[in-house]
C-alpha positions in Angstrom: 119.7 35.2 121.6 122.5 35.7 124.0 126.0 35.9 122.2 129.0 33.5 123.8 130.9 36.2 125.5 128.0 37.4 127.8 127.7 33.8 128.9 131.6 33.9 129.5 131.0 37.4 131.5 128.1 35.9 133.6 130.0 32.8 134.5 133.0 35.3 135.9 130.7 37.4 137.3 128.9 34.2 139.3 132.5 33.7 140.3 133.2 37.1 141.7 130.0 36.9 143.5 130.7 33.7 145.1 134.1 35.2 146.4 136.0 33.0 144.2 137.9 36.3 143.1 137.7 38.9 145.6 137.5 42.7 145.3 140.9 44.0 144.0 142.3 40.5 143.1 143.6 40.1 139.8 141.9 38.1 137.2 143.0 35.5 134.7 145.0 36.7 131.7 142.8 36.6 128.5 144.9 33.8 127.1 144.6 31.8 130.2 140.9 32.3 130.5 140.4 31.5 127.0 141.9 28.2 127.5 140.4 27.4 131.0 136.5 28.3 129.1 137.5 26.8 125.9 137.0 29.8 123.9 138.6 32.0 121.9 140.9 34.8 122.8 138.5 37.7 121.3 135.3 36.2 123.0 137.5 36.3 126.3 138.6 39.9 125.5 135.0 40.8 124.7 133.5 39.2 128.1 136.2 41.2 130.1 135.4 44.5 128.1 131.6 43.9 128.8 132.4 43.5 132.9 134.5 46.4 132.5 131.7 48.7 130.9 129.7 47.9 133.7 132.2 48.7 136.4 132.5 45.0 137.7 136.2 44.6 136.8 139.0 47.3 136.0 141.9 47.0 133.4 145.3 48.5 134.7 147.7 49.0 132.2 150.3 46.6 131.5 149.1 44.1 134.6 145.7 42.9 133.4 142.0 43.0 134.6 141.0 43.2 138.3 138.1 42.9 140.5 136.3 46.3 140.9 136.2 47.6 144.4 132.8 48.7 143.9 130.2 47.2 146.4 127.4 47.9 148.1 127.9 49.0 151.8 125.8 48.2 154.7 124.6 51.8 155.1 121.0 53.0 155.7 119.2 54.3 152.7 116.5 57.1 152.7 112.8 56.1 152.8 110.0 56.5 150.2 109.5 60.4 150.1 106.4 62.0 151.3 105.8 65.2 149.4 102.3 67.1 149.2 99.4 65.3 147.5 98.4 68.7 146.2 99.2 70.2 142.6 101.1 73.5 143.2 102.9 76.1 141.0 106.5 75.7 140.7 107.8 78.7 143.1 111.4 80.0 144.2 113.7 78.9 141.1 115.1 82.5 141.5 116.8 81.1 144.4 118.1 78.1 142.4 119.5 80.2 139.7 121.0 82.2 142.3 122.8 78.9 144.0 124.2 77.6 140.7 125.5 80.9 139.7 127.4 81.2 142.8 128.9 77.5 142.0 130.7 78.8 139.0 133.5 80.1 141.1 136.7 77.4 139.8 138.3 77.8 143.1 135.3 76.4 144.9 134.5 73.1 145.4 131.7 71.9 143.7 129.5 69.2 145.0 126.0 71.0 144.1 126.3 70.7 140.2 124.6 68.0 138.0 127.4 69.0 135.5 130.4 66.7 135.3 134.0 68.0 136.0 135.8 68.3 133.0 138.1 65.9 134.4 135.4 63.1 133.7 134.6 64.3 130.0 136.8 62.9 126.9 138.3 66.4 126.3 141.2 65.2 124.1 138.5 63.0 122.3 136.6 65.7 121.5 139.5 67.7 120.4 140.5 65.2 117.9 137.1 64.6 116.7 136.4 68.1 116.1 139.4 68.7 114.0 138.6 65.5 112.1 135.3 66.8 111.1 136.3 70.3 110.3 138.8 68.8 107.8 136.1 66.3 106.5 132.9 68.6 106.5 134.9 72.1 105.8 132.0 75.1 104.9 129.3 72.4 105.8 130.2 72.5 109.8 129.0 76.2 109.9 125.9 76.1 107.6 122.7 75.4 108.7 121.3 71.7 108.8 117.8 70.1 108.7 115.0 71.0 111.0 114.9 67.9 112.6 118.8 67.5 112.9 121.6 66.0 111.3 120.6 62.9 109.3 123.7 61.0 110.2 123.3 61.8 113.9 119.8 60.7 114.3 120.9 57.7 112.2 123.2 56.9 114.7 120.7 57.5 117.4 118.0 55.6 115.9 120.5 52.3 115.9 120.8 52.8 119.8 117.0 53.1 120.2 116.5 50.1 118.3 119.2 48.0 120.6 116.7 49.4 123.5 113.9 47.5 121.7 112.4 50.9 120.6 111.1 50.8 116.8 112.3 54.0 115.9 114.0 55.2 112.4 115.7 58.6 111.8 112.8 60.3 111.0 111.3 59.8 114.4 113.8 62.0 116.0 114.5 65.6 116.5 117.7 66.8 117.6 117.6 69.3 120.3 119.4 71.9 122.7 120.0 69.4 125.1 117.6 67.2 127.5 115.8 70.3 129.1 115.1 71.7 125.4 113.5 68.2 124.6 111.5 68.2 127.7 110.4 71.5 127.3 109.3 70.7 123.4 107.5 67.6 124.8 105.4 69.4 127.4 104.4 72.2 125.2 103.4 69.6 122.4 101.1 67.9 124.8 100.1 70.4 127.5 98.7 73.8 128.0 99.6 76.4 130.8 97.7 75.5 134.0 97.8 71.7 133.3 99.1 69.3 136.2 102.1 67.4 135.7 102.9 64.3 137.9 106.9 64.4 138.6 108.9 62.3 140.9 109.4 63.9 144.2 112.1 64.4 144.8 113.2 65.4 141.0 115.9 67.7 139.2 115.2 71.4 139.8 115.9 71.7 136.1 112.6 69.8 135.3 110.8 72.1 137.9 112.3 74.9 135.9 110.8 74.1 132.6 107.2 73.1 134.5 107.4 76.8 135.6 108.5 78.2 132.1 105.5 76.7 130.4 103.1 77.9 133.2 102.2 74.5 134.4 101.5 72.9 137.8 103.4 70.3 139.5 102.0 67.3 141.3 104.7 65.2 143.4 104.5 61.6 143.5 106.1 59.6 146.3 109.1 58.0 144.9 111.7 55.2 146.5 115.6 55.6 146.5 116.1 52.2 144.8 112.4 51.1 143.1 111.2 54.8 141.7 108.0 56.4 141.5 105.3 54.8 143.6 102.8 53.3 141.1 100.0 52.9 143.9 100.3 56.6 144.7 100.3 57.5 141.2 97.3 55.4 140.5 95.8 57.4 143.4 96.8 60.6 142.1 95.3 59.8 138.6 92.1 59.3 140.4 91.8 62.5 142.0 93.6 65.1 139.9 93.2 65.9 136.2 96.9 64.8 135.2 97.7 65.9 131.7 101.4 64.3 131.7 103.8 62.6 133.6 107.5 63.7 133.8 109.9 60.9 134.8 113.4 60.2 134.7 113.6 56.4 134.4 117.1 55.6 135.0 119.1 56.9 137.8 116.6 59.4 139.0 118.4 62.7 140.1 118.7 63.2 142.9 117.7 59.6 144.3 119.5 57.7 141.5 116.7 55.3 141.9 115.7 52.9 138.3 112.6 51.6 137.8 112.6 47.8 137.4 111.5 46.6 133.7 108.2 45.1 135.1 107.5 48.7 136.8 108.5 50.3 133.6 106.1 48.1 131.7 103.2 48.3 134.9 103.7 52.6 134.3 103.3 52.5 130.7 100.0 50.2 130.8 98.6 52.6 133.4 99.2 55.9 131.6 98.1 54.3 128.2 94.9 53.1 130.1 94.1 56.5 131.2 95.1 58.5 128.2 97.9 60.2 130.0 101.4 60.6 127.9 104.8 59.8 129.5 107.7 62.3 129.1 110.5 60.0 129.6 113.7 61.8 130.6 116.7 59.4 130.3 119.7 61.6 130.4 121.7 59.2 132.9 120.7 55.9 131.0 124.0 55.1 129.8 125.8 55.7 133.3 125.0 52.5 134.8 127.2 50.3 136.6 125.6 47.2 136.3 126.2 44.2 133.6 123.2 45.5 131.7 121.9 48.8 130.5 118.9 49.5 131.8 115.9 49.3 129.4 113.5 52.4 128.7 109.9 52.9 129.2 109.2 53.9 125.7 109.9 50.1 124.8 106.4 49.2 126.1 104.7 52.1 124.4 101.9 50.6 121.9 100.1 54.0 121.3 103.2 56.6 120.7 102.4 58.5 123.9 105.7 57.8 125.4 108.0 61.2 124.3 111.6 60.2 124.9 114.3 62.7 126.0 117.8 62.4 126.2 121.3 64.0 125.7 124.9 63.5 125.5 125.3 66.5 128.2 126.3 64.0 131.4 128.5 61.8 129.1 130.4 63.5 126.3 130.1 67.1 127.0 127.7 69.6 128.7 129.1 72.5 126.3 128.1 70.7 123.2 124.4 71.0 123.9 123.1 68.2 121.8 120.1 66.3 122.8 117.2 64.6 121.2 113.7 63.4 121.4 111.4 60.9 120.4 108.0 62.3 120.1 106.0 59.2 118.7 102.5 60.4 117.6 103.1 64.2 118.4 105.9 64.7 115.9 104.3 67.1 113.9 103.5 69.4 116.9 107.2 69.3 117.8 108.5 70.0 114.9 106.2 73.0 114.4 107.3 74.4 117.9 111.0 73.8 117.1 110.5 75.9 114.1 108.7 78.8 115.9 111.0 78.5 118.7 114.8 78.1 117.5 114.5 76.1 114.2 118.1 74.2 113.8 120.4 73.0 116.4 124.1 74.1 115.6 125.3 71.7 112.8 129.1 71.7 113.8 128.1 69.8 117.2 126.1 67.7 115.6 128.7 66.3 113.2 131.2 65.7 116.3 128.6 63.8 118.1 127.8 61.6 114.9 131.4 61.0 114.1 132.0 59.4 117.8 129.1 57.6 117.6 129.7 56.1 114.3 133.6 55.4 115.0 133.0 54.1 118.3 134.7 56.6 120.4 131.5 57.4 122.3 131.4 53.7 123.6 135.0 53.5 124.6 134.6 56.5 126.8 131.7 54.9 128.3 133.5 52.0 129.2 136.0 54.2 130.7 133.8 57.0 132.7 131.1 54.5 134.2 134.1 52.7 136.0 135.2 56.0 137.1 131.7 56.8 138.5 131.2 53.6 140.1 134.5 54.2 142.2 133.8 58.0 143.1 130.5 57.0 144.3 131.7 54.4 146.6 134.0 56.4 147.8 131.8 59.5 148.5 129.2 57.1 150.5 132.2 55.9 152.5 133.2 59.7 153.4 129.3 60.4 154.1 129.2 57.3 156.3 132.5 58.5 158.1 132.3 61.8 158.6 128.7 62.9 159.1 126.6 62.9 162.2 125.0 59.9 163.7 121.8 59.2 161.9 122.7 60.1 158.7 121.1 58.0 155.6 122.5 58.3 151.8 121.4 56.6 148.6 123.9 54.1 146.8 122.7 54.4 143.2 123.7 51.5 141.0 124.5 54.2 138.0 124.9 58.1 137.3 126.7 60.3 140.0 124.4 62.1 142.4 124.1 61.2 146.1 120.9 62.1 148.4 121.8 62.5 151.7 119.2 62.8 154.4 120.7 64.6 157.6 119.3 64.2 161.0 115.9 66.4 161.4 117.6 69.0 163.4 119.8 70.0 160.8 119.0 72.9 158.0 120.1 72.2 154.5 120.0 75.9 153.6 121.7 77.0 156.5 124.5 74.0 155.8 124.7 75.3 152.2 125.3 78.9 153.5 128.1 78.0 156.1 129.8 75.5 153.4 129.5 78.1 150.9 131.5 80.5 153.1 134.1 77.5 153.2 134.7 77.3 149.5 132.2 74.3 149.7 128.9 74.3 147.0 126.2 71.8 147.8 122.7 71.4 146.5 120.3 71.8 149.5 117.3 69.6 149.2 114.3 72.3 149.1 115.7 72.8 145.3 114.4 69.4 144.5 110.5 70.4 145.6 108.2 72.4 143.7 107.4 74.8 146.5 111.0 74.3 148.0 108.9 73.6 151.4 110.2 69.7 151.5 113.5 67.9 152.3 114.7 70.7 154.6 117.4 68.3 156.0 118.3 66.9 152.5 121.1 67.9 150.5 122.4 66.3 146.9 126.3 65.9 146.3 127.5 65.3 143.0 130.3 62.7 142.9 131.3 63.7 139.4 134.6 65.5 141.0 138.2 64.3 141.1 138.7 62.6 144.2 141.8 64.1 146.0 143.1 65.1 149.3 141.3 68.6 149.0 137.5 67.0 148.5 138.2 64.6 151.5 139.2 67.4 153.6 136.2 69.2 152.5 133.8 66.6 153.0 134.9 66.0 156.5 134.5 69.8 156.9 130.9 69.5 155.6 130.3 66.7 158.1 131.3 68.8 161.0 129.3 71.7 160.0 126.2 69.2 159.9 127.2 67.9 163.0 127.5 71.5 164.4 124.2 72.8 163.2 122.6 69.5 164.5 123.6 70.6 167.8 122.4 74.1 167.5 118.7 72.6 166.2 118.7 70.2 169.1 119.3 73.5 171.7 
């Protein structure tokens, strides 16, 4: 049943979309809104907080609430991808590691990382939580915890999973060393070396590295920057190849930013269950949506326990904490044995810090703020690309996360652009990194929007666009 504050929020949103309240305009104060709609002050406040949480409005200190400046721009986005239709071994990941190592220089402008800048992380909140947890738990912070993970942390995560319509209890959850570790455990539990794993194309190079480390092969499936993986192409691939598992980022895919609709997620799960194929669902960006409602997860439609759900707090709270989790469904026993053999318990202190923030509401308060920050950053970056990059450039406009997938004119070599940009202190992620064989997406780059906006960044984007224009000229000659 819908809460009253949600109805109020929808009412306000309708007025925004109808142009009653324009971008940047001040909204009625909380008391005035409560009088206008004949609701309590607390209901009006909850409605505003919900809209703020989704990036549609923003609060200004001692000034009130304003309509967010975030809106979709009239810019061309890339088309559906067209990868190789043949399974292949993952290669070239040593080059990926070299490029990522170069991005560690603090004096460079790092637009190539999938890790948020510290400016977007709740550093002070984490410091306070750490101090409180150490005082409360003392020596326990430095002892080992249960193999599956801290009980309170698993309880807090289970509550959030239930809100996503997943029938999960604490004993169904395994705490891991981040989402990548969760994905690795999931793949090892259901597949063996040489097996074919269907992946989105393009996909996050970190997932390609996991597939490589497991000795498995990747089959790239065409993916749309808005609708997600092509279910039609996946159906044909299932008929043609011995696919043993699918590994998909269900919400705000990295690098595309795509999200599957509820109906498509439901259809995906039904298709895979019909064919006896497990789905490893990576939802690490799910909490970073800009919309009114958090997107659903594919696991919510699982009837057979064959969706292995993976996520972490690396993109939200802190990449350094390395706290993730896996809900392996009917594969729990295999995952439990694998975790015991590979690395046993996850660091206790880190788990206690995250559990404290979830229980006390600090995590959700932070999300309300950072979603708005990322929404604004994405809009600014898209505008900069459209302004500074060569004619014919296409760029995604994701509704969550912080990655932009940029398609440059065909004559621009992304690897050469990366080389030239790095000499100028600008780091980007060239498109070939997001393909299993690194032979696709030669004129694409990924840009991170998790970088503080300032004059230096704007100059760097202009410089990057100029370099792309120069390379386009060289390619034509």
